[in-house]
N, C-alpha and C positions, 0 to 999 in steps of 0.2 A: 415900453410904449404902450401901456395899457389904455384900451380905448373902446368907445362904444358909439355907433353911428346911426343918425336918422336924417334923411334928406329932407330939407324944407320943400314941400310939394306945393307948387302954385296950382290951386284947384281950377283957376280959370284959364290956364295955359292951353288946355286941349280945346277949350271953346274958341279961344283966340285963333288957334291954328285952323279950326274948322271954317271960321268965318273968312279967314284969308283965302283959304282954298276955294270956298264958295264964290267969293268976290272975283277969283280968277277963272271962273267957269267950270270948276270941278265939283262934283257931289262926292263928298268924302264922309265915310263913316268909319270912325275909329272904334274898334271893338275893345273897349277898355273895361267894361263892367265885370268880366270875368277874369281880369288881369290887372291888379292893382299896381304892378310896377310901371305899367304904361302911363300912370297919372304923373309920373316924374318928367315927361317929356316937355321940354321948354319950347315956347312958341317960336322963338328965334326971329329973325329978320323976315320982312314981307315975302310972301310966296307968290311966284308968278308962273303961269302956265306957258312953257315954251317948249315946243317940240324940237327935240335935239336930233339932228340927222345922224343915224346909227349905220355903221359899215362893219361888215364881218369879213375878215381877210380881204379888205379892200373893196368888197362889193356891197351894195345895198341888199338887205335881207329880202326873201321872197314875199314875205308878208309885213305889214305895217306893225311896229312895236310902239304902242302908246308910251308916251314919256312926259315928265314934267320935272321942274326944278324945285326943290325944297332945301332951304339953307345952303344953296350952291351945291347941292348933291342931286345928281340925275336919278330920278326914280323911273323904273320901267315896269310893265306888266310882266310878272313872272311867267305866266302862261305863254304869252306871245314870245317873249325872249327866248324861253327854254325850247319851244317849238322850233324857233330859227336856228338854235344851236344844235338841233338833232335829237330832241327828246322823243322817246317812243310813245309816251302817254302823259297826259295831265289830267288830274281829277281835282275839282274845285267845288266846294260846297260850304255855305254858311260861313264864309270868311276864312276858310282853310284850304289849302292847297297841297297836292303832292305830285311831284314831277318824278318820273322814271326815265332814265337816259341810260345809255351804255355804261355801265359801271358806277352809276351815280343816282342817288336817291335824295330829293330835296323836300322838306316839309317846312311850311310857314303858315302862320295865322296872323291875320290882321289885329294889330293892337300889341303884339309882342315885340320885345327889343332885340330880336335875334331871328335868324333862320337856321335850320338844321340841315347840313350837308354831309351825307355819308357819316352821320353821327358826330360831326363837328359843329359846335355852336358858334356862329358868327354873328358878332354884335353889330346892331343897327341903332344908332343913337336916337334917331326919331322914330323908329319902329317901323314894322310893316304896315301899310296903309291900303284900305279898301277904296277904290275908285271905280264907280260905274260897275260894281260887282266883280271887279278884278283885283286881286291881291298884288300890290306893287312893292318893290324892294329896290334899294340902290343898285345900279348896275355894276358897280365895282365888286360888291358883295356876291352878286351872281357870277361874275367872272371868276372870282376866287373859287366858287363852288365848281365851275366848269373848267378850272385850271387854265384860263384864258387870260391874255395880257390886255390892258386897256390904255389907249393913248387918247388924250383930249386935245382937240384942236380948237382953241379959243377963237381964232380968226374966222374959221368956217363954222364955228358953233356946232361941231360934229365930234363923234367918238368913233374911233377905229378899234375893233376888237380883233386880236390875233388868237386863233384857236391853238390850244396846247394838247395836253394829254387827254383832255375831255372830261376829266373828273379829278376832284380833290382827294388827297390821300385820306383814307378813312380814319375815323377817330381811334379805332382799335390799334392802329399803327402809329398815329401821330401823338397821342396823349401818353406820355411816360407814366407808369403807374406809381412810382415813387414820388414824382413831382405833383401828380394829382392828389394823391394821399395827403402830402403835407400842405399843399396849397388850400385844399378844401377844409383842412382842419385849422389852419391859422385864420382863414376867413370865418369859420364858425366860431372860434374862440374870441376873435376880435370884434366881429360884427354879426354875430349870429341872430340878434334880434333887430337888425337894421333892415333898411330898405334894400331892394335888390341893387340899386345903383351904388349904395353905399358898400355892399358886399364886393362889388366889381372893383370899386375904388381901392379897397385893401389889397386885392389881388394885383391891381395895377402898380401899387407901391412896391410890392415884392418883385414884380417883373422889371420895374424901373431900376431897382437896386441890382438885380442880376445883370443888366446891361451897363451899369456904371462901374467904372474902375475903382471906385471907393469902397466897393462892397464885394462879398464872394459872389460866385458865379452859378450856384444851383439854389433851387428853392429851399432844400433842407439847410444848407449852409447860411442862407440869408436869415432864415427863421430862427436858427439857434445861434446866430452871430453874437459875440459878446466881447469883441476886441476893445471896444470903447464903452463897455457896460452892456447890460442886457438890453437888447433892442425890442424884443416882443415878450412882454412879461408872461403871457400864457404859455410860452415854451418852457417856462422854469417853474410855473405853478402847477402844472399838470393839466390845466384846462385844455390844452392843445390835443390831448388824446381822446376828448369826448367825440362821439360820433357825429359828424356833420349832417346837417339837414340836406334834403334833396336841392333846395335852392342854392345852399353854399357849394354844393358840388358843381351845380350848373354855372354859378358865378366863377368857380375855379377854372372851369373848361373855357369859358369866355376869355378869362384874363391870360390863360396859357395860349389861346389862339389870337392874342393881340388885342383884344377888347379892353378899353381903359376909360374910366371915367375921372381919374385922378390927374390927368395931364402928365406933367413931367415930375410930379411930386416924389420925394424920397423919404419924407417923414409925415406922420400924422399923430395927433395928440387930442384928447378930450379936453384938455386945460391949456390956457396960455402960460401957465407957470411951468414952462419946460424949456429945455435947451434949445429945440428947434425954433421956438418963438423968438428967442434972443439972437439966434445966430444964422437962421436960414430965411430966404425970401418967403413971404406969406403967399400961397397960391389960391386957396378957395376954402370954403367951408361946405361940408356935407354933413348934414344932421348935427350930431355932436362932436364931429371930428374937424379940427382945423388941419389943413394940409400945407406942407412947406416943400419948396423945391430944393 
């Protein structure tokens, strides 16, 4: 399954998102100039400002937590949310924020497609967003960082958060070294020159195969699987042994932590003259790759 990936970037999509947020009363600044991967953010459906009622362990927080909806995702102020969850300190400057809480450190930067919690890279499809000088992120991602459960009540237009252990398991304990080694290398070999979104997509295919009964259940065995012929060509040409770039390692961590831009795809190829195109449902195209479920 030799492949190379480049996402088609809609250069006007960020401007569309900005205009929609402005129309809904938000002043939004996406810091994308220093981070080209954020250019892949799609504008999505119309954005509307709706304050969602938030409860923590059944009670309203002591302080107001600014929130708004983006593509049906509730974004909240990282600073105010973290403080309400018991953070010891919050430092924010120039679109970057660091939160220190018992057993937990969170770093996030407006315009990036992830936040880092205890060394774990948690994927955010629409990225972190700067609103009124406050960095905002999806409430579910923040709850994952705080090891808290989230329950949405559509009728009451509210979210109830149930506190857990207070901190996500650190990356040093969560990421298996062997899985990270092979995941980062197959991403590098298949999509080393591709966009960040494309790199994550390759990792997503590997993770989808691990979850599927049709394929082996470890990163290594999926990458070197050849029961029905060679699946990943670089595994047998030697290209997989090349040292991965920092971005490929980051994409591997995101994929291992559940981040996925490939949907339910199990196959990808850079040509339509392939078995998957003839036998599997077409899912999407990301760059030079066609993905199939």
